[in-house]
Backbone as a ProteinNet text record, in pm:
[ID]
protein_1_A
[PRIMARY]
MSKKKKTQKKNTTSKKAISKTKKEQQNNVELILEYLLKVLGKSSKWVLIIVLVLIALVLALGAYLMDKVSDNDATTEVNQSIDVTPTQIAAMKQIGQWEFLSVSDEELVDTLRPGFFSDDELIRIYYGTMRLGIDMNDVSESWIKQDKDTIEVTLPPVKLLDEKFIDETRTKSFFESGSWSDADREAMYQRAKQRMMARGLSKSNLESAEQNASRQFYQMMRSMGFEFVKVRFAQMPKEGKPK
[TERTIARY]
11393.9	11292	11352.3	11332	11391.8	11324.2	11395.5	11340.7	11213.1	11204.2	11086.4	10966.1	10985.2	10872.8	10825.3	10919.7	10882.2	10798.2	10837.9	10761.6	10620.5	10607.6	10475.2	10387.7	10445.3	10368.4	10321.4	10410.4	10377.2	10263.7	10265.7	10161.3	10027.1	10029.2	9905.1	9844.6	9930.1	9884.5	9824.8	9886.8	9840	9704.5	9688.3	9562.1	9448.8	9476.9	9374.3	9335.8	9437	9412	9328.6	9364.7	9292.4	9151.6	9134.1	9002	8914.1	8972.9	8898.3	8862.5	8958.7	8932.8	8819.7	8820.9	8717.7	8581.6	8574.9	8450.4	8397.2	8486.6	8446.4	8397	8466.4	8426.2	8286	8259.1	8128.1	8019.1	8049.6	7952.9	7923.9	8025.7	8006.5	7920.7	7947.5	7870.6	7726.4	7702.7	7567	7492.4	7557.7	7494.4	7461.4	7552.8	7528.6	7410.5	7406.6	7297.8	7163.6	7158.5	7035.2	6987.1	7080.8	7045	6991.1	7056.7	7011.9	6871.2	6843.8	6711.5	6604.1	6632.6	6537.4	6512.7	6623.1	6614.3	6544.3	6580.1	6523.9	6377.9	6341.9	6202.9	6152.8	6052.1	5989.1	6048	6177.9	6241.4	6235.7	6275.8	6277.1	6362.9	6320.4	6396	6538.8	6556.9	6691.3	6780.1	6726.3	6807	6854.2	6763.1	6799.5	6903.3	6889.1	6984.8	7123.1	7127.3	7254.9	7321.5	7240.8	7296.2	7355	7284.1	7333.7	7466.2	7473	7594.7	7711.5	7687.3	7795.6	7845.7	7757	7797.8	7883	7838.8	7915.2	8054.4	8062.8	8192.9	8286.8	8228.6	8311.5	8366.3	8280.1	8326.5	8434	8412	8509.2	8643.5	8638.4	8760.2	8834.4	8759.6	8821.6	8891.7	8824.8	8885.2	9010.6	9007.4	9123.1	9242.6	9215.9	9325.7	9385.9	9302.9	9353.7	9436.5	9400.8	9475.6	9618.1	9635.6	9766.8	9856.8	9800.3	9879	9988.7	10110.8	10221.7	10317.1	10387.5	10482.4	10617.9	10708.6	10837.8	10813.6	10864.3	10849.5	10724.8	10648.1	10530.3	10417.5	10349	10237	10109.4	10006.4	9881.5	9770.8	9697.3	9586.9	9457.5	9376.9	9251.8	9135.8	9028.8	8909.9	8833.9	8829.4	8767.3	8622	8564.1	8423.6	8333.9	8229	8137.4	8007	7961.8	7842.6	7722.9	7608.7	7485.8	7426	7412.2	7364.3	7213.1	7150.4	7004.4	6961.2	7044.2	7008.5	7006.3	7102.7	7105.4	6985.3	6946.3	6827.5	6703	6693.9	6579.8	6575	6692.9	6697.4	6647.9	6684.3	6639	6486.9	6433.9	6288.2	6215.5	6279.6	6216.2	6196.6	6262.3	6244.5	6098.4	6030.4	5887.5	5865.1	5773.7	5743.3	5855.3	5890.9	6003.3	5955.4	5939.5	5889.6	6003.4	5978.5	6078.1	6028.6	5898.6	5845.6	5710.9	5689.4	5559.8	5502.1	5371.3	5303.8	5185.4	5191.7	5080.5	4986.5	4857.7	4757.4	4632.9	4551.2	4420.6	4318.4	4193.9	4090.1	3960.7	3898.2	3769.1	3662.1	3565.6	3458.1	3323.8	3237	3103.6	2997.3	2882.2	2770.4	2642.7	2550.7	2428.2	2306.4	2206.5	2082.3	1965.8	1903.7	1793.3	1673.9	1616.3	1500.6	1381.9	1268.2	1145.6	1155.5	1198.3	1210.7	1354.1	1448.9	1589.5	1673.2	1795.4	1883.2	1971.1	1996	2087.8	2230	2326.1	2464.6	2563	2665	2768.3	2904	2992.2	3127.5	3226.6	3317.7	3415	3556.6	3653.5	3794.7	3865.9	3937.9	4009.7	4159.8	4234.1	4382.7	4439.6	4547.2	4608.6	4753.8	4826.9	4966.2	4984.4	5018.1	5037.7	5183.7	5206.3	5340	5365.6	5462.8	5496.7	5625.7	5625.2	5743.7	5723.5	5800.3	5792.6	5769.4	5715.2	5696	5786	5885.9	5983.1	5918.5	5797.1	5726	5674.1	5680.4	5630.3	5739.7	5864.6	5973.9	5954	6004.6	5996.8	6102.8	6095.9	6191.7	6334	6351	6483.3	6510.3	6469.4	6479.4	6622.3	6710.7	6851.7	6942	7026.1	7116.8	7260.9	7353.5	7494.3	7576.4	7664.6	7758.5	7895.6	7975.9	8108.3	8095.1	8150.1	8145.8	8029.5	7934.9	7818.9	7692.8	7610.2	7483.7	7370.7	7266.6	7151.6	7028.3	6963.6	6847.5	6723.6	6619	6491.6	6388.4	6351.3	6257.4	6114.4	6018.2	5877.4	5840.3	5733.5	5694.3	5663.1	5693.2	5655.9	5503.9	5447.2	5303	5266.7	5136.8	5086.2	5086.3	5162	5181	5062.2	4980.8	4868.6	4748.1	4642.9	4522.2	4447.3	4463.2	4395.8	4487.5	4511.6	4607.2	4543.2	4409.3	4338.9	4329.7	4370.1	4363.4	4224.2	4136.8	3999	3984.9	4085.1	4079.5	4094.6	4148.4	4166.8	4058.6	3969.8	3861.8	3769.8	3739.7	3657.8	3534.1	3423.9	3302.8	3307.2	3337	3348.9	3211.5	3113.3	2976.2	2880.1	2773.5	2676.7	2537.4	2445.4	2305.5	2221.6	2121	2038.3	2095.6	2034	2073.8	2143.7	2261.2	2340.4	2373.7	2362.8	2384	2532.7	2567.3	2705.8	2740	2640.6	2664.2	2698.5	2634.6	2667.1	2811.8	2851.4	2987.7	3091.1	3056.7	3147.9	3167.5	3060.7	3071.2	3163.8	3155.5	3242.3	3385.5	3404.6	3539	3605.8	3529.3	3582.8	3616.5	3535.5	3565.9	3694.9	3711.2	3835.2	3956.2	3939	4048.9	4092.3	3996.9	4028.8	4097.6	4052.8	4114.8	4258	4279.7	4414.5	4505.8	4457.9	4538.2	4574.4	4482.6	4509.8	4626.8	4639.6	4751.8	4875.7	4857.6	4971.7	5044.1	4969.5	5032	5062.8	5105.8	5141.9	5269.9	5293.9	5413.3	5540.9	5542.2	5663.4	5689.8	5583.9	5602.5	5650.3	5595.6	5636.8	5783.5	5821.8	5960.3	6055.3	6013.7	6097	6117.9	6011.1	6020.1	6114.4	6106.2	6195.3	6341.5	6365.2	6502.3	6557.9	6475.3	6519	6546.7	6460.4	6478.9	6606.5	6629.5	6749.3	6875.2	6874.2	6991.5	7020.5	6916.1	6938.7	6982.6	6921.9	6962.2	7104.2	7136.6	7272.5	7375.7	7348.4	7441.1	7452.1	7339.2	7342	7424.6	7403.2	7478.1	7627.7	7659	7800.1	7864.8	7792	7845.6	7863.9	7792.1	7806.8	7922.1	7991.2	8112.5	8103	7988.3	7976.3	8022.2	8109	8167	8069.2	7994.4	7899.8	7758.7	7669.4	7529.9	7434.9	7339	7231.5	7098.6	7018.5	6887.9	6780.7	6684.4	6571.6	6441.9	6329.2	6197.9	6115.9	6045.7	5956.4	5838.4	5784.3	5670.2	5541.5	5446.4	5317.6	5216.7	5183.6	5085.4	4946.1	4850.8	4714.6	4648.1	4680.2	4615.6	4667.2	4776.6	4822.3	4929.3	4991.8	5095.9	5226.9	5339	5467.3	5505.6	5579.7	5629.7	5777.6
4131.9	4234.3	4373.8	4462.7	4595.6	4680.4	4783.4	4873.6	4939.5	4975.8	5041.9	4951.4	4821.9	4726.9	4704.5	4698.8	4680	4797.6	4919.4	5038.7	5038.2	4999.1	4990.9	4889.8	4775.8	4671.2	4719	4792.3	4844.6	4946.1	5034	5131.8	5064.3	4959.7	4888.1	4825.7	4766.3	4704.4	4808.2	4926.2	5034.4	5084	5097.7	5146.1	5049.1	4919.3	4818.8	4821.7	4835.1	4837	4958.2	5074.8	5196.4	5192.2	5139.5	5127.2	5037.3	4927	4835.4	4903.3	4980.3	5050.6	5153.4	5225.4	5323.8	5260.8	5144.7	5073.7	5024.7	4973.4	4926.7	5042.5	5156.6	5275.9	5321.8	5323.7	5367.9	5269.1	5139.5	5039.4	5059.1	5082.8	5105.1	5229.2	5336	5460.1	5434.7	5354.1	5321.2	5249.1	5155.4	5080.3	5172.2	5263.3	5357.4	5449.5	5499.1	5589.1	5517.5	5393.9	5316.3	5299.1	5270.5	5253.4	5383.9	5496.4	5623.9	5660.6	5627.3	5656.4	5578.2	5455.3	5372.3	5429.2	5474.1	5528.4	5663.6	5750.5	5886.2	5886.8	5800.9	5791.9	5924.4	5980.8	6104.4	6226.8	6226.1	6337.5	6465.9	6573.3	6704.3	6699.9	6777	6777.3	6827.8	6916.6	6969.4	6862.2	6770.5	6658.8	6571.7	6543.7	6459.6	6528.9	6662.4	6734.4	6731.1	6750.8	6748	6612	6503.4	6368.6	6352	6398.7	6388.2	6461.2	6581.9	6664.7	6598.2	6544.6	6479.4	6356.1	6278.1	6159.5	6202.3	6309.7	6358.7	6405.5	6471.3	6519.4	6402.4	6296.2	6177.7	6116.9	6107	6053.7	6141.6	6273.5	6367.6	6359.5	6350.3	6340.6	6210.7	6102.8	5974.1	5979.6	6043.6	6054.6	6139.9	6244.5	6333.3	6262.3	6186.7	6116.2	6008.9	5937	5834.5	5892.3	6015.7	6080.4	6115.1	6126.8	6162.9	6042.1	5922.7	5800	5789.7	5767.4	5752.6	5644.4	5582.9	5480.5	5513.4	5575.5	5620.6	5714.9	5678.6	5764	5729.1	5631.9	5589.4	5689.5	5731.1	5825.2	5752.4	5761.9	5691.7	5794.6	5775.1	5861.6	5799.4	5881.2	5834.3	5915.8	5847.6	5914.7	5974.6	6105.2	6172	6207.1	6165.8	6198.2	6127.6	6195.5	6141.4	6103	5980.9	5930.8	5950	5986.7	5994.3	5854.5	5803.2	5665.9	5663.8	5550.1	5538.4	5569.4	5537.6	5564.8	5716.1	5789.7	5934.1	5998	5947.8	5998.9	5973.8	5854.2	5822.3	5914.2	5948.9	6037.8	6177.2	6226.6	6358.1	6358.8	6248.8	6241.4	6234.7	6178.4	6164.1	6294.6	6399.5	6533.2	6574.2	6530.3	6561	6705.8	6771.1	6911.9	7002.2	7097.8	7187.1	7329.8	7407.7	7544.6	7640.8	7728.8	7826.7	7971.3	7988.1	8124.1	8114.3	8202.4	8210.1	8348.6	8353.7	8481.7	8493.3	8590.2	8616.1	8720	8698.9	8787.4	8792.2	8891.2	8899.8	8949.9	8912.9	8946.3	8977.3	9087.8	9125.8	9088.9	9007.7	8964	9002.4	9054.6	9090.7	9032.9	9008.1	8958.4	9027.9	9049.2	9123.6	9042.9	9035.1	8963.2	9062.4	9099.7	9195.5	9141.3	9225.1	9187.5	9277	9247.1	9325.4	9461.1	9460.3	9585.6	9636.7	9542.9	9581.7	9470.1	9502.1	9403.1	9337.4	9210.8	9141.3	9150	9168.7	9185	9111.8	9053.9	8983	9021.9	9071.8	9110.3	9032.1	8960.4	8878.3	8908.9	8895.7	8916.9	8783	8743.4	8615.5	8641.2	8557.3	8566.4	8430.4	8437.4	8312.3	8332	8221	8220	8110	8150.4	8056.2	8011.7	7882.6	7824.4	7778.1	7844.9	7808.5	7726.4	7617.6	7534.1	7416.2	7312	7192.4	7070.4	6967.9	6840	6737.6	6688.1	6595.8	6466.1	6439.3	6319.2	6335.5	6459.6	6487.1	6480.2	6450.3	6447.6	6334.3	6351	6247.1	6140.9	6032	5922.6	5966.2	6053.5	6098.6	6243.4	6273	6411.3	6452.3	6357.4	6388.9	6311.4	6381.1	6319.3	6365.6	6274.6	6305.8	6278.1	6371.5	6355.7	6397.7	6299.2	6323.7	6416.5	6535.9	6626	6725.8	6700.1	6788.8	6715	6778.8	6722	6814	6756.2	6832.8	6785.7	6880.5	6849.8	6916.8	6836.5	6888.3	6877.9	6990.7	6994.7	7010.1	6960.8	6981.9	7128.9	7170.9	7313.7	7357.8	7483.2	7544	7553.6	7521.1	7524.3	7561.1	7575.9	7596.3	7463.2	7455.7	7327.9	7285	7380.4	7346	7428.9	7362.6	7432.7	7495.5	7441.3	7494.1	7591.7	7701.4	7799.5	7907.2	7915	8016.7	7969.3	8052.9	8023	8060.8	7960.9	7988.2	8030.6	7998.4	8043.3	8195	8257.8	8403.5	8477	8403.7	8466	8545.2	8668.1	8755.6	8802.9	8814	8874.2	9023.1	9103.9	9247.8	9310.8	9259	9307.9	9195.6	9181.1	9074.5	9116.8	9106.7	9134	9028.6	8981	8873.6	8735.7	8633.9	8496.9	8440	8374.1	8320.5	8173.5	8092.1	7949.5	7914.8	7787.3	7738.8	7745.6	7721.8	7728	7870	7969	8108.3	8142.6	8096.5	8120.9	8046.6	7926.6	7851.1	7920.3	7977.8	8050.7	8171.2	8239.7	8356	8308.4	8197.1	8139.1	8111.5	8051.5	8019	8146.6	8249.5	8374.8	8435.6	8433.1	8485.9	8404.1	8273.4	8184.6	8213.6	8227.8	8254.2	8389.3	8488.8	8619.8	8618	8549.5	8538.5	8463.7	8354.6	8278.6	8358.7	8443.2	8525.6	8620.8	8668.5	8756.5	8676.3	8573.3	8496.4	8418.3	8365.1	8285.1	8371.9	8491.7	8582.3	8535.9	8584	8546.9	8584.1	8701.3	8743.3	8654.6	8613.5	8523.5	8386.3	8333.7	8202	8206.8	8316.7	8331.7	8343.2	8412.7	8424.3	8287.7	8207.3	8073.4	7987.7	7997.6	7922.3	7961.2	8091.1	8136.9	8082.9	8082.6	8029.1	7879.2	7808	7662.8	7634.6	7708.6	7689.3	7713.4	7819.1	7853.5	7744.2	7697.3	7598.4	7461.8	7422.2	7296.4	7305.6	7423.5	7443.5	7428.6	7495.1	7487.9	7345.5	7273.9	7137	7046.8	7057.8	6973.5	7007	7134.7	7175.3	7116.5	7118.2	7062.5	6911.4	6847.8	6704.1	6670.2	6773.8	6750.3	6773	6818.5	6840	6979.5	6987.9	7117	7200.7	7135.8	7206.5	7154.5	7247.2	7211.6	7292.6	7221.7	7286.3	7253.5	7356.4	7335.8	7396.8	7316.4	7364.9	7313.6	7363.2	7323.4	7263.2	7155.9	7093.6	7185.7	7179.4	7262.6	7197	7282.3	7231.8	7234.1	7116.8	7113.5	7143.7	7149.4	7189.6	7094.3	6963.2	6866.7	6873.5	6951.9	6974.3	6879.5	6801.4	6711	6749.5	6750.1	6790.6	6698.3	6757.4	6674.9	6701.5
14099.7	14068	14089.8	13993.8	14002.5	14110.3	14152.4	14255.4	14208.4	14077.4	14023.5	14031.4	13995.1	13998.4	14141.2	14236.2	14376	14424.6	14383.3	14423.7	14366.9	14237.3	14176	14243.8	14280.4	14348.5	14486.6	14556.3	14686.3	14675.6	14570.3	14549.4	14524.2	14440.1	14409.1	14533.9	14616.1	14740.7	14834.3	14842.8	14929	14884.4	14751.9	14697.7	14729.3	14714.6	14745.3	14891.8	14977.7	15121.8	15162.9	15106.1	15138.9	15084.4	14963.8	14904.2	14990.9	15039.5	15123.7	15256.2	15312.7	15438.4	15421.2	15309.3	15283.4	15270.7	15204.5	15187.6	15322.7	15404.7	15538	15621.5	15609.8	15686.3	15646.1	15516.5	15467	15512.4	15510.7	15557.1	15706	15785.7	15926.6	15954	15877.8	15893.7	15856.4	15749.4	15707.9	15820.8	15884.4	15993.4	16110.2	16140.9	16250.4	16219.4	16093.8	16053.2	16056.4	16007.9	16012.2	16155.5	16247.2	16387.3	16445.4	16413.9	16465.5	16415.9	16288.5	16233.7	16306.8	16341.7	16417.2	16557.1	16619.9	16755.4	16758	16661.3	16661.8	16620.3	16524.8	16479.6	16426.4	16493.2	16449.2	16519.5	16540.7	16609.9	16528.5	16589.6	16524.6	16399.2	16296.5	16173	16195.2	16291.5	16318.5	16375.4	16455	16505.2	16391	16295.9	16181.6	16092.8	16076.5	15994.4	16059.8	16192.1	16261.9	16250	16258.3	16241	16103	16000.6	15862.9	15844.8	15899.5	15886.6	15959.7	16080.2	16155.5	16082.4	16024.7	15948.1	15828.6	15760.5	15644.2	15685.9	15801.6	15848.9	15883.2	15938.6	15967.6	15839.4	15735.5	15607.5	15545.7	15551	15491.6	15566.1	15698.4	15777.6	15747.4	15733.3	15699.2	15565.2	15466.8	15333.6	15337.2	15419.7	15430.2	15495.5	15601.5	15670.6	15581.5	15506.3	15419	15305.2	15267.2	15157.4	15203.5	15337.7	15392.6	15414.6	15392.2	15412.2	15308.2	15355.6	15262.4	15312.3	15221.4	15257.2	15191.6	15270.2	15219	15102.3	14982.3	14864.3	14784.8	14828.7	14750.5	14774.5	14667.6	14674.4	14634.6	14718.8	14691.8	14663.2	14554.8	14518.6	14572.3	14639.4	14696.4	14641.4	14601.1	14552.8	14671.5	14679.6	14793.7	14771.4	14660.4	14634.6	14734.2	14777.3	14874.6	14804.4	14827	14764.5	14855.9	14798.6	14873.4	14880.6	14998.4	15015.9	15032	15007.8	15026.1	15169.4	15265.8	15404	15432.1	15372.7	15390.1	15322.9	15205.7	15136.7	15218.8	15279.1	15363.9	15484.8	15539	15654.2	15618.9	15499.8	15458.2	15434.5	15379.4	15356.7	15489	15590.9	15719.5	15790.7	15740.9	15798.6	15790.9	15682.2	15667.9	15628.9	15696.8	15664.9	15713.8	15627.7	15660.4	15630.5	15735.1	15721.6	15686.8	15589	15548.1	15558.3	15583.9	15601.5	15672.8	15768.3	15836.6	15817.8	15790.5	15762.8	15859	15946.4	16039.7	15978.6	16001.3	15939.7	16027	16000.4	16066.9	15966.4	15988.2	15891.5	15963.7	15928	15981.9	15879.1	15922.2	15832.3	15892.8	15809.4	15857.5	15766	15823	15745	15794.2	15703.5	15733.2	15687.2	15774.5	15740	15756	15643.8	15654.2	15734.7	15817.6	15896.2	15869.2	15929.7	15906.9	15974.1	16099.6	16174	16175.1	16185.6	16188.6	16127.8	16091.6	16033.9	16141.9	16122.3	16208.8	16150.2	16236.2	16187.5	16279.9	16214.8	16289.1	16230.1	16316.8	16274.7	16359.9	16296.8	16371.5	16319.5	16408.5	16373.2	16389.2	16284.4	16282.6	16276.5	16346.4	16349.2	16304.7	16230.4	16185.9	16144.6	16139.1	16094.6	15992.1	15869.7	15760.9	15753.8	15750.8	15744.5	15601	15535.1	15398.5	15398.5	15321.4	15316.3	15223.8	15243.8	15160.7	15247.1	15185.2	15252.7	15182.4	15254.6	15194.1	15149.3	15197.9	15151.6	15008.9	14955.7	14821.4	14714.7	14755.2	14657.3	14558.8	14436.1	14334	14359	14283.2	14301.6	14269.7	14173.2	14131.6	14177.7	14301	14346.4	14379.1	14395.9	14424.4	14330.1	14258.7	14162.1	14188.5	14165.6	14190.5	14066.6	14034.7	13926.2	13977.6	14021	14078.8	14200.3	14193.9	14308.9	14301.3	14211.6	14198.2	14239.9	14317.5	14363.1	14316.5	14255.3	14210	14287	14352.3	14434.8	14376.8	14356.2	14306.2	14418.3	14471.8	14585.6	14536.6	14614.4	14578.3	14590.3	14523.5	14529.9	14671.4	14696.3	14825.2	14833.4	14949.2	14963.4	15107	15131.7	15265.5	15339.2	15449.1	15515.4	15599.8	15646.1	15732.5	15691.6	15646.1	15604.1	15721.4	15840	15958.5	16032.1	15966.3	16019.6	16103.8	16102.4	16183.6	16327.3	16417.8	16561.7	16610.6	16619	16656.9	16802.2	16883.7	17025.3	17035.7	16932.4	16932.9	16855.7	16792.6	16715.9	16807.5	16768.7	16851.1	16772.9	16845.7	16787.9	16819.8	16716.2	16735.1	16758.5	16687.4	16703	16664.4	16743.6	16715.7	16756.7	16662	16689.6	16620.1	16687.5	16630.5	16664.8	16607.1	16633	16509.8	16532.7	16422.7	16449.9	16345.3	16357.2	16336.5	16365.3	16342.5	16194.4	16109.4	15965.3	15920.9	15980.3	15950.5	15988.4	16105.9	16154.7	16070.7	16024.2	15941.3	15806.1	15752.4	15625.7	15641.2	15755.2	15779.1	15796.6	15863.8	15882.2	15747.6	15657.1	15522.9	15443.1	15458.2	15390.4	15442	15574.1	15633.2	15586.2	15582	15539.5	15396.9	15306.6	15166.6	15147.9	15220.4	15209.6	15263.1	15374.5	15429.8	15334.3	15275.5	15181.2	15058.4	15013	14895.9	14921.1	15043.7	15078.5	15115.2	15195.7	15244.1	15136.5	15039.9	14934.9	14812.2	14836.9	14728.8	14659.3	14543.3	14465.4	14541.1	14603.9	14676.9	14798.3	14868.5	14985.7	14942.3	14833.2	14785.3	14738.3	14674.4	14628.6	14748.9	14852.5	14973.9	15037.7	15043.7	15101.7	15018.2	14884.6	14797	14816.8	14830.4	14853.8	14984.8	15090	15219.2	15208.2	15137.1	15119.9	15040.2	14933	14850.8	14934.3	15012.6	15093.9	15198.1	15264.6	15369.7	15310.6	15198.9	15138.1	15079.8	15024.7	14972.2	15083.9	15197.3	15311.6	15365.3	15370.5	15422.7	15331.8	15198.2	15106.7	15106.7	15120.9	15129.9	15253.1	15365.1	15489.6	15480.4	15386	15367.5	15272.5	15223.5	15148.5	14999.6	14947.7	14804.4	14767.5	14668.2	14630.8	14549.3	14462	14374.6	14403	14432.4	14467.9	14381.6	14322.8	14245.6	14310.4	14338.5	14400	14309.7	14273.6	14193.9	14254.7	14201.4	14254.4	14139.1	14172.7	14076.4	14049.8	13930.8	13896.2	13947.6	13981.5	14029	13916.8	13859.3	13750.9	13799.7	13710.6	13745.1	13841.1	13832.6	13918.5	14060.9	14084.3	14222.3	14269.6	14182.3	14224.8	14157.8	14232.2	14173.9	14057.9	13961.6	13852.2	13834.7
[MASK]
+++++++++++++++++++++++++++++++++++++++++++++++++++++++++++++++++++++++++++++++++++++++++++++++++++++++++++++++++++++++++++++++++++++++++++++++++++++++++++++++++++++++++++++++++++++++++++++++++++++++++++++++++++++++++++++++++++++++++++++++++++

């Protein structure tokens, strides 16, 4: 057998061995990630993100080290592309609600009830903080797509994460005369809530939250080894469900 044929055979054997090693490494990482997800459960989203990034760094380091493997004059080519696995996707969905902008506001609401001799009046001040972000449980089935070294992420629309954003412990009665029922106070609460939402869910605030979400997801995907990252948001149809 000629020296050239021996070299080709050696290269082929090396490629198969490295491919097998890479597959075993990815399987081991998958098992570790699945175990961590079970242990962490409902942990903080930042803990889950850190775990994802560390796993991605281990995979990238493994691919880099295998690329450096050489046997005398034989050169081995290794596919360094990183695949998004179902377990990693499940880990990202497990993050749940992800806040990207908070808006604090206050609202003064008054109501007047005409009386025979005098009018009854109630003035209350409400305080609240609106959390704008996304809920990873709202992502579509094909929310993340990969094409070689490019990853495309479609996030659900930015929304108000908690409808009960008014801190009732801070609500103050600025002025009160006459007798008022719980129904009267609830009506004032709803008026304050709608006014705050009209300001808090403004176009500029929603765009700011989207920009923050795009930046953080871009950085996370880059840290996982993807060279090209595209982040977009699903549109919110009239019925209120992302498409």
